[in-house]
C-alpha positions as CSV (number, residue, x, y, z in Angstrom):
1,M,-32.5,-27.7,-77.6
2,W,-34.9,-26.1,-79.9
3,L,-37.3,-29.1,-79.8
4,E,-37.7,-28.7,-75.9
5,E,-39.0,-25.1,-76.6
6,E,-42.2,-26.9,-77.7
7,F,-41.9,-29.6,-75.2
8,P,-40.5,-28.7,-71.8
9,Y,-38.8,-31.4,-69.8
10,Y,-38.8,-34.2,-71.9
11,Q,-36.1,-36.5,-71.9
12,F,-33.1,-36.9,-74.2
13,N,-30.2,-39.7,-73.7
14,I,-27.5,-40.6,-76.3
15,E,-25.2,-43.6,-75.3
16,M,-21.3,-42.1,-75.5
17,D,-20.2,-45.1,-77.4
18,S,-22.1,-43.2,-80.4
19,F,-19.4,-40.4,-80.2
20,S,-16.4,-42.3,-79.7
21,G,-13.1,-41.6,-81.9
22,K,-13.6,-38.4,-83.8
23,P,-12.9,-35.0,-82.6
24,Y,-15.9,-33.7,-84.0
25,N,-17.8,-36.2,-82.3
26,M,-16.2,-35.2,-78.8
27,N,-17.2,-31.4,-79.4
28,V,-20.9,-32.8,-79.8
29,Y,-20.6,-34.9,-76.8
30,N,-19.4,-32.4,-74.8
31,G,-22.2,-29.8,-75.8
32,I,-24.9,-32.2,-75.1
33,Q,-23.1,-32.7,-71.6
34,E,-23.2,-28.8,-70.9
35,W,-26.9,-29.0,-72.1
36,K,-27.8,-31.4,-69.7
37,K,-26.1,-29.8,-67.1
38,M,-28.1,-26.4,-67.5
39,R,-31.2,-28.0,-68.0
40,E,-30.7,-30.0,-64.6
41,R,-30.0,-26.4,-63.1
42,R,-33.5,-25.1,-64.4
43,E,-35.0,-28.2,-63.4
44,N,-33.7,-27.5,-59.7
45,Y,-34.6,-24.1,-59.9
46,D,-30.6,-23.0,-59.8
47,I,-31.5,-20.7,-62.7
48,S,-34.5,-19.1,-64.3
49,D,-36.3,-20.0,-67.4
50,D,-35.4,-16.7,-68.6
51,E,-31.3,-17.5,-67.8
52,Y,-31.8,-21.0,-69.4
53,L,-33.1,-19.4,-72.8
54,E,-30.6,-17.1,-72.7
55,W,-28.1,-19.7,-72.4
56,K,-29.3,-21.7,-75.1
57,L,-29.2,-18.3,-77.7
58,N,-25.7,-17.9,-76.8
59,F,-24.0,-21.3,-76.4
60,K,-20.9,-21.8,-78.3
61,I,-19.4,-25.5,-78.6
62,E,-15.7,-25.2,-77.5
63,N,-13.6,-26.4,-81.0
64,E,-11.3,-28.9,-80.3
65,L,-10.4,-30.2,-83.7
66,H,-6.7,-28.6,-83.9
């Protein structure tokens, strides 16, 4: 997420196969999916750059490791 601050709008793709199996991996995958949704909202001007940065500063991955 933070590399994006120096290189806005770069493309980031990870295959789901890399995350299969472990609950921790799914937490990371879900976090990346949420990030991609927020990036898309910013790119579509649904949210401002400031709102996007605020989201990144406060984002927490939901813990599904129970």
